[in-house]
C-alpha positions in Angstrom: -18.7 -2.0 -14.7 -19.6 0.0 -11.4 -16.7 -0.2 -8.8 -17.1 -1.1 -5.0 -16.2 1.4 -2.3 -13.6 -0.6 -1.1 -12.1 -0.7 -4.9 -12.7 3.2 -5.3 -10.6 3.4 -2.2 -8.0 1.2 -3.2 -7.7 3.0 -6.5 -7.3 6.6 -4.9 -4.7 4.9 -2.8 -2.2 3.5 -5.6 -2.8 7.1 -7.1 -1.7 9.0 -3.7 1.6 6.3 -3.0 2.3 7.0 -7.1 1.9 10.8 -6.2 3.9 10.2 -3.2 7.1 7.8 -5.0 7.2 11.4 -7.5 8.0 13.3 -4.6 10.4 11.1 -3.2 12.2 10.8 -6.8 12.9 14.6 -6.4 14.7 13.8 -3.2 17.4 11.5 -4.1 20.1 13.3 -2.3 18.1 12.9 1.2 18.6 9.4 3.1 15.4 7.7 3.1 14.8 7.2 7.1 14.8 11.0 6.9 12.3 11.6 4.3 10.3 8.9 6.7 11.2 11.0 9.4 9.3 14.0 7.8 6.3 11.5 6.0 5.9 10.5 9.7 5.6 13.8 11.7 3.2 15.2 8.7 0.9 12.2 9.4 1.0 12.4 13.1 -0.2 16.3 13.1 -2.8 15.6 10.7 -4.2 12.3 12.1 -3.9 13.5 15.6 -5.4 17.4 14.8 -8.2 15.8 12.7 -9.4 12.6 15.3 -9.3 15.6 18.0 -11.9 17.6 15.9 -14.0 14.2 15.2 -13.7 13.6 19.1 -12.4 10.4 18.8 -10.3 8.6 21.1 -6.5 8.8 18.8 -5.1 5.6 21.4 -7.8 3.5 20.4 -9.0 0.2 22.1 -7.5 -2.8 20.2 -4.0 -2.2 21.1 -2.4 -5.3 20.3 -3.5 -5.3 16.2 -3.0 -1.3 16.3 0.2 -1.8 17.2 1.0 -5.0 15.2 0.1 -2.6 12.2 2.2 -0.1 13.2 5.3 -2.3 13.5 5.0 -4.8 10.7 4.1 -1.4 8.7 7.1 0.5 9.6 9.6 -2.4 9.1 7.8 -3.3 5.9 8.5 0.4 4.8 12.0 0.1 6.2 13.3 -2.6 4.6 11.6 -1.4 1.4 13.6 1.8 1.2 16.9 0.1 2.1 16.6 -3.0 -0.9 15.7 0.3 -3.3 19.0 1.3 -2.1 21.3 -1.7 -2.6 19.5 -3.5 -5.4 18.4 -2.6 -9.2 15.3 -0.7 -8.4 13.3 -2.7 -10.9 14.0 -5.8 -9.0 12.7 -4.1 -5.1 9.5 -3.0 -6.8 9.2 -6.2 -8.0 9.3 -8.0 -5.2 7.1 -5.4 -3.2 4.6 -6.3 -5.8 4.5 -10.0 -4.0 2.8 -8.0 -1.4 -0.7 -8.5 -2.5 -0.3 -12.1 -2.9 0.9 -12.0 0.8 -1.8 -10.3 1.7 -4.1 -12.3 0.6 -2.3 -16.0 1.3 -2.1 -14.5 5.1 -5.9 -13.5 4.8 -6.7 -17.1 4.5 -5.1 -17.7 8.2 -5.8 -14.6 9.8 -8.9 -13.4 9.3 -10.5 -16.6 7.6 -11.3 -15.3 4.7 -11.5 -17.8 1.4 -10.1 -17.1 -2.0 -11.8 -18.5 -5.1 -9.4 -20.7 -7.3 -9.7 -18.3 -10.2 -9.0 -15.3 -8.0 -5.4 -16.9 -7.7 -5.1 -17.2 -11.6 -6.3 -13.2 -11.9 -3.4 -12.5 -9.2 -1.2 -14.5 -11.2 -1.7 -12.6 -14.4 -1.0 -9.2 -13.0 2.1 -10.0 -11.0 3.3 -11.7 -14.5 2.4 -8.2 -15.9 4.8 -6.6 -13.2 7.5 -8.8 -14.0 7.1 -8.0 -18.1 6.8 -4.3 -17.2 9.8 -4.0 -14.6 11.7 -7.2 -15.2 14.3 -9.1 -12.8 18.2 -8.6 -12.3 19.1 -12.2 -11.3 22.6 -10.9 -10.3 21.0 -9.9 -6.9 22.6 -10.8 -3.4 20.6 -13.4 -1.8 20.5 -11.3 1.5 18.9 -8.1 -0.2 16.5 -10.6 -2.1 15.4 -12.1 1.4 14.9 -8.9 2.9 12.7 -7.8 -0.2 10.8 -10.6 0.1 10.5 -9.8 4.0 9.4 -6.5 3.3 6.6 -7.7 1.3 5.6 -10.5 3.8 5.7 -7.6 6.8 3.2 -5.6 4.2 0.8 -8.7 4.2 1.0 -8.6 7.6 0.2 -4.8 8.2 -3.0 -5.4 5.7 -4.4 -7.9 7.5 -4.0 -6.2 10.8 -6.1 -3.4 9.2 -8.6 -5.9 8.1 -8.7 -7.5 11.6 -9.5 -3.9 12.8 -13.1 -3.6 10.7 -15.5 -2.5 12.9 -13.3 -2.0 15.7 -11.4 1.2 15.2 -12.1 4.4 12.6 -9.6 4.3 9.9 -7.5 7.6 11.3 -6.9 5.4 14.7 -5.2 2.7 12.6 -3.4 5.4 10.2 -2.3 7.1 13.3 -0.3 4.0 14.9 1.8 3.7 12.1 3.6 6.6 12.0 3.9 6.5 15.8 6.2 3.2 15.1 8.1 4.7 12.0 9.1 8.1 14.0 11.1 7.2 17.0 12.9 4.6 14.6 13.7 7.5 11.5 14.8 9.8 14.2 17.7 8.0 15.8 18.6 7.1 13.1 18.7 11.2 11.3 20.2 12.0 14.7 23.7 10.4 13.0 22.8 10.7 9.3 21.1 14.0 9.0 21.0 16.1 5.4 19.7 19.6 5.8 17.0 20.0 2.9 17.1 23.3 1.0 14.9 25.1 -1.3 12.4 23.3 -3.0 13.0 20.0 -0.9 10.9 21.1 1.7 7.9 21.5 -0.6 8.3 17.6 -1.9 9.0 16.8 1.5 5.9 18.3 2.5 3.7 16.8 -0.2 5.3 13.6 0.2 3.7 13.3 3.7 0.3 14.8 2.4 0.0 12.1 -0.5 1.3 9.5 2.0 -1.4 10.3 4.3 -4.0 10.2 1.8 -2.5 7.4 0.7 -2.9 5.4 4.1 -6.5 6.3 5.1 -7.6 5.7 1.4 -5.8 2.2 1.7 -7.3 1.5 5.4 -10.7 2.4 4.1 -10.1 0.0 1.4 -9.5 -3.2 3.3 -12.3 -2.4 6.1 -14.5 -2.2 3.5 -13.6 -5.6 1.1 -12.5 -8.9 1.6 -8.9 -8.5 1.1 -8.6 -10.6 -2.1 -11.3 -8.3 -3.4 -9.2 -5.3 -3.2 -5.3 -6.4 -2.6 -4.8 -6.6 -6.5 -5.7 -3.3 -7.1 -2.6 -2.6 -6.1 -1.0 -3.4 -9.2 -2.6 -0.3 -10.6 -0.3 1.3 -9.0 2.6 0.5 -11.7 0.2 2.0 -14.4 0.5 5.6 -12.3 3.9 5.2 -11.9 4.6 4.8 -15.7 2.4 7.6 -16.3 3.5 10.1 -14.0 7.2 8.9 -14.7 6.7 9.7 -18.2 4.8 13.4 -17.7 7.4 14.5 -14.9 10.8 12.6 -15.7 10.5 11.6 -19.6 10.8 8.2 -18.9 10.2 6.0 -22.7 8.3 3.1 -22.2 10.0 -0.4 -24.0 7.6 -1.8 -26.4 6.8 -5.1 -23.9 6.1 -2.2 -21.5 2.7 -2.3 -23.4 2.1 -5.9 -23.1 2.9 -5.8 -19.0 0.4 -2.8 -18.7 -2.5 -5.1 -20.7 -1.8 -8.0 -18.5 -1.7 -6.1 -15.1 -4.6 -4.4 -16.5 -6.8 -8.0 -17.6 -5.7 -9.7 -14.0 -7.7 -6.5 -12.0 -10.4 -6.1 -14.6 -11.4 -10.0 -14.1 -11.0 -10.1 -10.4 -13.2 -7.0 -10.4 -15.7 -8.8 -12.4 -15.3 -12.0 -10.6 -16.2 -10.6 -7.1 -19.0 -8.6 -8.6 -20.6 -11.5 -10.0 -20.5 -13.8 -7.3 -21.0 -11.2 -4.7 -23.5 -12.8 -2.2 -26.5 -9.9 -2.1 -28.6 -9.9 1.1 -32.0 -10.8 0.4 -34.5 -8.5 2.7 -37.5 -10.4 4.6 -40.5 -11.2 2.9 -43.5 -9.3 4.7 -46.3 -11.6 5.6 -49.7 -10.6 4.4 -51.8 -9.6 7.2 -55.0 -11.6 7.2 
């Protein structure tokens, strides 16, 4: 089954995010916002240099949605890292996987995109797979639970802002605004909670920044190339990347039920991709009238 351009970009994005998470996992002794600081600096440098080389104005012209993308994206990331530090890992990750659903729901109102009834079923199927893989610890402080949900909601707003900028701004301009907002927030925190990296920490921080930049660019291109509901659920493939990389790099073993969860995630993604391609409207070229 051939993949659309948007689907290919989203699969690359989830892979880069998974590789970034491996680097972050190798830095448990550094504060989360310090990692965000390095990630933001690397992203700003790469984006600005590339935009200048391409002779593209880095500040763009659709400032409302560019700033909205930066603010909501930064809030989502900070809240996600905060929940990671204050609730079980599996629960925090599961809550973050609500983001594709919120993205699609908000897209109905923000970008006026319709979602087919069957697509909701496919989203539910993939999310059920996430629940089977990760599980949920019900002994969670309601405050942190709400913060985790808020992180997913902010992600939904962020991705809708990207979609609204389709055809209006270069993807690198959209990416540029995210670290511009996150950097000062992270910098203020690090002024009071700085931990000096040592040895291989610098390598993992640089790689985390590079992988994050690749993930952001690919994700932006994916959301600008396709309807939100067509590519959002491909984010669930990220859990398969995470399981595979966890096994390779950290020797993490699979529980028997994980295979069932992975199957449900894949089934939901494949069915949605198949459904989208089957119902894709192909523009018909006008038939030339015969010359008399």
